[in-house]
C-alpha positions as CSV (number, residue, x, y, z in Angstrom):
1,M,-13.3,56.9,28.0
2,S,-11.5,55.4,25.0
3,A,-10.8,51.7,24.7
4,E,-7.2,50.7,24.6
5,M,-5.9,47.5,23.1
6,T,-4.4,45.2,25.7
7,P,-0.9,43.6,25.1
8,D,-2.7,40.3,24.7
9,A,-4.8,41.4,21.7
10,P,-2.0,40.9,19.0
11,R,-1.2,37.5,20.6
12,S,-4.8,36.4,20.5
13,T,-5.1,37.5,16.8
14,T,-1.9,35.5,16.0
15,R,-3.2,32.5,17.8
16,G,-6.5,32.7,15.9
17,M,-4.7,32.9,12.5
18,G,-2.5,30.0,13.5
19,K,-5.6,27.9,14.2
20,L,-7.2,28.9,10.9
21,V,-4.0,27.9,9.0
22,L,-4.0,24.6,10.8
23,V,-7.6,23.8,9.9
24,I,-7.0,24.6,6.3
25,A,-3.9,22.4,6.2
26,V,-5.7,19.5,7.8
27,A,-8.6,19.8,5.4
28,F,-6.1,19.8,2.5
29,L,-4.4,16.7,3.7
30,V,-7.7,14.9,4.4
31,T,-8.8,15.6,0.8
32,F,-5.7,14.1,-0.7
33,S,-5.6,11.2,1.6
34,L,-9.0,10.0,0.2
35,V,-7.5,9.0,-3.1
36,P,-5.4,6.1,-1.8
37,F,-8.4,5.0,0.5
38,Y,-10.6,5.0,-2.6
39,R,-8.2,2.9,-4.5
40,I,-7.8,0.4,-1.6
41,A,-11.6,0.2,-1.3
42,C,-12.0,-0.5,-5.0
43,E,-9.2,-3.0,-5.3
44,K,-9.6,-4.9,-1.9
45,V,-13.4,-4.5,-1.2
46,L,-15.0,-4.2,-4.6
47,G,-12.4,-6.3,-6.5
48,V,-11.9,-3.5,-9.1
49,R,-8.3,-3.2,-10.2
50,L,-7.7,0.5,-10.9
51,T,-4.2,0.7,-12.2
52,K,-0.9,-1.0,-12.9
53,G,2.6,0.5,-12.7
54,P,4.5,1.2,-15.9
55,N,6.7,-1.8,-15.4
56,E,3.7,-4.2,-14.9
57,V,2.0,-2.8,-18.0
58,A,5.1,-3.2,-20.1
59,A,5.6,-6.7,-18.8
60,V,2.0,-7.7,-19.8
61,A,2.3,-6.0,-23.2
62,A,5.7,-7.7,-23.9
63,A,4.7,-11.2,-22.7
64,P,4.1,-13.7,-25.5
65,V,0.4,-14.3,-25.9
66,A,-1.8,-16.4,-28.1
67,S,-4.0,-14.6,-30.5
68,R,-6.9,-14.5,-28.2
69,W,-9.5,-11.8,-28.8
70,I,-12.3,-10.8,-26.5
71,T,-15.1,-8.2,-26.6
72,V,-15.1,-5.2,-24.2
73,Q,-18.5,-3.5,-23.9
74,F,-18.8,0.0,-22.5
75,D,-21.6,1.5,-20.4
76,G,-22.1,4.8,-18.6
77,R,-24.8,6.3,-16.4
78,V,-25.2,9.2,-13.9
79,N,-26.8,9.3,-10.5
80,S,-30.2,11.0,-10.5
81,K,-28.8,13.9,-8.5
82,L,-26.2,14.7,-11.2
83,S,-27.5,16.9,-14.1
84,W,-25.1,15.5,-16.7
85,D,-25.3,13.5,-19.8
86,F,-22.7,10.7,-19.8
87,A,-22.2,7.9,-22.3
88,P,-19.5,5.9,-24.1
89,N,-18.3,7.1,-27.5
90,Q,-18.2,3.4,-28.5
91,L,-20.5,0.6,-27.4
92,Q,-18.0,-2.2,-27.8
93,M,-14.5,-3.0,-29.0
94,R,-12.6,-6.2,-30.0
95,V,-9.3,-6.3,-28.1
96,Q,-6.4,-8.7,-27.9
97,T,-5.3,-9.7,-24.4
98,G,-1.9,-8.2,-23.4
99,K,-2.2,-5.2,-25.7
100,P,-3.0,-1.6,-24.6
101,Y,-6.2,0.0,-25.9
102,S,-7.9,3.4,-25.6
103,A,-11.6,4.2,-25.4
104,S,-13.5,7.4,-24.4
105,Y,-16.7,8.6,-22.8
106,R,-18.5,11.9,-23.4
107,A,-19.9,14.1,-20.6
108,H,-22.1,17.2,-20.8
109,N,-23.1,19.5,-17.9
110,N,-26.7,20.4,-18.4
111,S,-26.9,22.6,-15.4
112,S,-26.4,26.4,-15.2
113,H,-23.6,26.2,-12.8
114,V,-20.2,24.5,-12.2
115,V,-20.5,20.8,-11.0
116,V,-17.8,18.5,-9.7
117,G,-18.4,14.7,-10.2
118,N,-16.6,11.4,-9.4
119,A,-16.9,8.3,-11.6
120,V,-17.1,4.9,-10.0
121,P,-16.0,2.0,-12.3
122,S,-17.1,-1.6,-12.3
123,I,-16.3,-4.7,-14.4
124,A,-18.7,-7.5,-15.3
125,P,-18.4,-10.4,-14.8
126,A,-16.9,-9.7,-11.4
127,Q,-14.4,-12.5,-11.7
128,G,-12.9,-10.7,-14.7
129,S,-12.2,-7.5,-12.8
130,K,-8.7,-8.4,-11.6
131,Y,-7.6,-9.0,-15.2
132,F,-8.7,-5.6,-16.4
133,A,-6.2,-2.9,-15.7
134,K,-6.8,0.8,-16.3
135,T,-3.5,2.6,-16.9
136,E,-5.2,6.0,-17.3
137,C,-8.7,7.0,-16.4
138,F,-10.9,10.0,-15.6
139,C,-12.1,8.0,-12.6
140,F,-8.8,8.5,-10.8
141,T,-9.7,12.1,-10.0
142,E,-12.7,14.3,-9.6
143,Q,-14.0,16.0,-12.8
144,K,-15.1,19.7,-12.7
145,M,-17.3,20.8,-15.5
146,Q,-18.5,24.4,-16.3
147,P,-22.2,25.0,-17.2
148,G,-22.9,23.8,-20.7
149,E,-19.4,22.2,-21.0
150,T,-19.0,19.0,-23.1
151,R,-15.8,16.9,-22.7
152,D,-14.4,13.7,-23.9
153,M,-12.9,11.6,-21.1
154,P,-10.3,8.9,-22.2
155,V,-9.6,5.6,-20.5
156,R,-6.6,3.4,-21.4
157,F,-6.6,-0.2,-20.5
158,V,-5.0,-3.6,-21.0
159,V,-6.6,-7.0,-20.5
160,D,-4.3,-9.6,-18.8
161,P,-3.6,-12.7,-20.9
162,A,-4.3,-14.7,-17.8
163,L,-8.1,-13.9,-18.2
164,P,-9.9,-17.3,-17.7
165,S,-10.7,-19.0,-21.0
166,D,-14.4,-19.2,-20.2
167,I,-14.6,-15.3,-20.2
168,D,-14.8,-13.9,-23.7
169,M,-16.7,-10.6,-22.9
170,L,-16.1,-7.9,-20.3
171,T,-18.3,-4.9,-19.6
172,L,-16.7,-1.7,-18.3
173,S,-19.3,0.5,-16.6
174,Y,-19.1,3.9,-14.9
175,T,-21.6,5.6,-12.7
176,F,-21.0,9.4,-12.2
177,Y,-22.0,10.9,-8.8
178,Q,-22.1,14.5,-7.9
179,N,-19.4,15.5,-5.4
180,D,-21.4,17.8,-3.2
181,T,-18.5,19.1,-1.1
182,L,-16.3,20.0,-4.0
183,T,-19.3,21.4,-6.0
184,E,-20.2,23.7,-3.1
185,R,-16.5,24.9,-2.9
186,A,-16.4,25.6,-6.6
187,L,-19.7,27.5,-6.4
188,A,-18.4,29.5,-3.4
189,A,-15.1,30.3,-5.2
190,G,-17.0,31.4,-8.3
191,A,-19.3,33.7,-6.3
192,T,-16.3,35.2,-4.5
193,T,-14.5,35.8,-7.9
194,A,-17.6,37.3,-9.4
195,A,-18.5,39.6,-6.5
196,P,-17.9,43.3,-7.4
197,A,-15.3,45.2,-5.4
198,A,-16.6,47.5,-2.7
199,P,-16.4,51.2,-3.6
C-alpha cells in the first residue's frame, strides 16, 4: 500500500522553514546587538572611552591648547588560547594633546586554520582612560585571519587637552582573545565550501 502525502504535509514543511528563518534572523540580530553592549560595558563599567563622534574630535583638535606633550606607550598580548603573535609596531610615541595621531599593531595567525579574534583595550593609569579617545580601532569589530596571515592593524586616537597635569604618560594595551563562536562558524563555512560536490 503506497503512502500518500496528507494535505497538512506542505503546511508543516512551510511552518518548519518559517521557524528556521526566524531562528537565523534572531541569531543575526543578537550578534549585532552585542557591539553597543560591548561599548557600554567598556565605557561605563571599565571606564575605557572607545570613540568620539566626528564633531567632538574636530572640536578637540580645533581647540586652542598649550604646547603640552606626553608619552603614549603601546603594549599588546594574546590570551593563551589564541595561537597568534600580536605586538605594537612602535613601543612609544610623543604626542601633543588635542591632535590626532595614528599607530599600528601587527598580528600573525600561527595556526593552520582560520581564527576569529576580538581585542579588548585598556588604558593605564585608569584615571587617564576618559581622556584617551580612539576614533578608529581594530578593537571595534572582530578580526578574522586566515592561516599564516600577517596583518597590520591601525588605531587612530586623540588625547584630550583636559588630561590632568600630573599625568604625563599613558599606556594603551590590547589583549586579543579567540572568539570561539565565530571561529567555529568560519571553520564550518570553510568546510562546506571545500566539500566536493556529490556525483
